[in-house]
C-alpha positions as CSV (number, residue, x, y, z in Angstrom):
1,M,0.0,0.0,0.0
2,A,1.4,3.4,-1.0
3,S,1.8,6.0,1.7
4,N,0.2,9.4,1.5
5,S,2.9,11.1,3.6
6,Q,4.7,14.1,2.1
7,H,8.5,13.9,1.5
8,H,10.9,16.7,1.4
9,E,12.7,17.1,-1.9
10,L,15.9,19.1,-2.3
11,P,16.0,21.7,-5.0
12,L,18.0,20.6,-8.0
13,P,21.6,21.6,-7.9
14,E,22.9,24.3,-10.3
15,F,26.0,23.6,-12.4
16,Q,28.6,25.9,-13.9
17,A,30.0,23.2,-16.2
18,P,28.1,20.7,-18.3
19,V,26.9,17.5,-16.7
20,R,26.8,14.2,-18.6
21,L,24.6,11.4,-17.2
22,L,24.3,7.9,-18.4
23,I,20.9,6.2,-17.8
24,V,21.1,2.5,-17.7
25,V,17.7,0.9,-18.0
26,A,16.4,-2.7,-18.0
27,P,13.2,-2.6,-20.1
28,Y,11.9,-5.9,-18.9
29,Y,8.6,-4.2,-18.1
30,K,8.7,-1.8,-21.0
31,A,5.9,0.5,-20.0
32,I,7.3,0.9,-16.5
33,A,10.8,1.5,-17.9
34,D,9.6,4.1,-20.3
35,D,7.9,6.0,-17.5
36,L,11.1,5.8,-15.4
37,V,13.2,7.1,-18.3
38,A,10.8,9.9,-19.0
39,G,10.9,11.1,-15.4
40,A,14.7,10.8,-15.3
41,R,15.2,12.7,-18.6
42,N,12.8,15.5,-17.5
43,I,14.8,16.1,-14.2
44,A,18.1,15.9,-16.1
45,E,16.9,18.4,-18.6
46,R,15.7,20.8,-15.9
47,A,19.2,20.7,-14.4
48,G,20.8,21.3,-17.8
49,A,22.4,17.9,-18.0
50,T,22.8,15.9,-21.2
51,V,21.8,12.3,-21.1
52,D,22.8,9.1,-22.9
53,L,20.7,5.9,-22.6
54,V,21.6,2.3,-22.8
55,E,19.4,-0.7,-22.3
56,V,20.4,-4.0,-20.6
57,P,18.4,-7.3,-20.3
58,G,17.6,-7.1,-16.6
59,A,18.2,-5.4,-13.3
60,L,21.3,-7.6,-12.5
61,E,23.0,-6.3,-15.6
62,I,22.6,-2.6,-14.6
63,P,25.5,-2.4,-12.2
64,S,27.7,-4.3,-14.6
65,A,26.9,-1.8,-17.4
66,I,27.6,1.1,-15.1
67,A,30.9,-0.5,-14.0
68,L,31.9,-0.9,-17.7
69,A,31.0,2.8,-18.3
70,T,33.1,4.0,-15.4
71,S,36.2,2.4,-16.8
72,G,36.0,3.8,-20.2
73,A,33.4,6.5,-20.7
74,N,33.3,10.1,-19.6
75,Y,30.1,10.5,-17.5
76,D,29.7,12.5,-14.4
77,G,26.9,10.4,-13.0
78,Y,24.7,7.4,-13.6
79,V,21.0,6.6,-13.3
80,A,20.0,3.0,-12.7
81,L,16.4,2.3,-13.8
82,G,14.3,-0.9,-13.9
83,C,11.6,-2.8,-12.1
84,V,11.6,-6.1,-10.2
85,V,8.1,-7.5,-9.4
86,R,7.8,-10.2,-6.7
87,G,7.0,-13.6,-8.1
88,E,6.6,-17.0,-6.6
89,T,10.2,-17.8,-6.1
90,T,13.2,-16.4,-4.2
91,H,14.6,-15.0,-7.5
92,Y,13.0,-11.7,-6.6
93,D,15.1,-11.4,-3.4
94,T,18.3,-12.3,-5.2
95,V,17.8,-9.7,-8.0
96,C,16.7,-7.0,-5.6
97,N,19.6,-7.6,-3.1
98,D,22.3,-8.2,-5.6
99,S,21.5,-5.3,-7.9
100,S,21.2,-2.9,-4.9
101,R,24.4,-4.1,-3.3
102,A,26.4,-3.8,-6.5
103,L,25.2,-0.3,-7.1
104,T,26.1,0.6,-3.5
105,L,29.6,-0.8,-3.9
106,L,30.0,1.3,-7.1
107,G,28.9,4.3,-5.2
108,L,31.3,3.6,-2.4
109,Q,34.1,3.7,-5.0
110,G,33.1,7.3,-5.7
111,H,30.7,7.1,-8.6
112,A,27.6,9.3,-8.5
113,I,24.7,6.8,-8.9
114,G,21.0,7.3,-8.5
115,N,19.2,4.0,-7.9
116,G,15.8,3.9,-9.5
117,I,15.3,0.2,-9.6
118,L,11.8,-0.4,-8.4
119,T,11.2,-3.4,-6.1
120,V,7.5,-3.9,-5.8
121,E,4.9,-6.5,-5.0
122,N,2.7,-6.0,-8.0
123,M,2.3,-4.0,-11.2
124,P,-0.1,-1.4,-9.8
125,Q,2.6,-0.4,-7.3
126,A,5.2,-0.2,-10.1
127,E,2.8,2.0,-12.2
128,V,2.3,4.5,-9.3
129,R,6.0,4.7,-8.6
130,A,7.2,5.0,-12.2
131,N,4.6,7.6,-13.3
132,P,6.4,10.9,-14.0
133,D,3.2,12.7,-12.8
134,G,3.0,10.4,-9.8
135,Q,5.8,9.3,-7.5
136,N,8.3,9.8,-10.3
137,K,11.0,7.5,-9.0
138,G,12.9,7.8,-12.3
139,G,13.1,11.5,-11.7
140,G,14.1,11.0,-8.1
141,A,17.0,8.7,-9.2
142,A,18.2,11.3,-11.7
143,A,18.0,14.0,-9.0
144,A,20.0,11.8,-6.6
145,A,22.7,11.3,-9.2
146,L,22.8,15.1,-9.9
147,H,23.1,15.9,-6.2
148,L,26.1,13.5,-5.9
149,V,27.7,15.0,-8.9
150,A,27.3,18.5,-7.3
151,L,28.9,17.2,-4.1
152,A,31.8,15.7,-5.8
153,R,32.4,18.9,-7.8
154,K,32.1,21.0,-4.7
155,W,34.5,19.0,-2.7
156,R,37.0,18.7,-5.6
157,K,36.8,22.5,-6.1
158,S,37.3,23.4,-2.4
159,G,40.2,21.0,-2.0
160,I,38.4,18.6,0.2
161,D,39.2,15.1,-0.7
162,S,36.2,13.7,-2.4
163,P,35.6,10.0,-2.9
164,A,37.2,10.0,-6.3
165,P,36.8,6.7,-8.3
166,R,39.4,4.3,-7.1
167,D,41.0,1.5,-9.0
168,H,39.5,-1.3,-6.9
169,D,38.1,-4.6,-8.0
170,V,34.4,-4.5,-6.9
171,I,34.4,-8.2,-6.0
172,R,37.6,-7.9,-4.0
173,L,36.2,-4.8,-2.3
174,A,33.1,-6.7,-1.3
175,G,35.1,-9.5,0.2
176,E,37.1,-6.9,2.2
177,I,33.9,-5.4,3.5
178,E,32.8,-8.8,4.7
179,G,36.1,-9.5,6.3
180,Q,37.2,-12.0,3.7
181,T,40.6,-11.8,2.1
182,R,41.6,-13.0,-1.3
183,T,44.7,-15.0,-1.8
């Protein structure tokens, strides 16, 4: 059940230099994905950012695509969009947990990522959350990425060490976080 509570939204940051965002979307549920992308594009446009879009087969491939882009493309931030609907098996839990964790690990490496992968019980929940005129979670993910880009630029400009992208292997880093070592 969706909540009727109001949420505070930060005003969009303003940028002196151009911002490039990469939207990575899994169009498994095409109508939902299209709404998420529309919301993200609208927010990016309002902030003056340019956007590129790539599609991947599913939510699990979104972090991999972003990781590939961070190693060779020139983007300031990333917007992860998709939808996972609970089914009859535990596959839902795996996809939700693993895609979220991978995006978090990429963020901890200093990449500005807005996570707009919906994790819902049913399609009506997805429709409400994806609707650009409703909850606009695609727009929220773009705004999150833009805010992180603004923070990174602010800290870089002021001389404060920002979490610049590091040359870490994500899997090795995950093992270190869990206290495991790789030999």
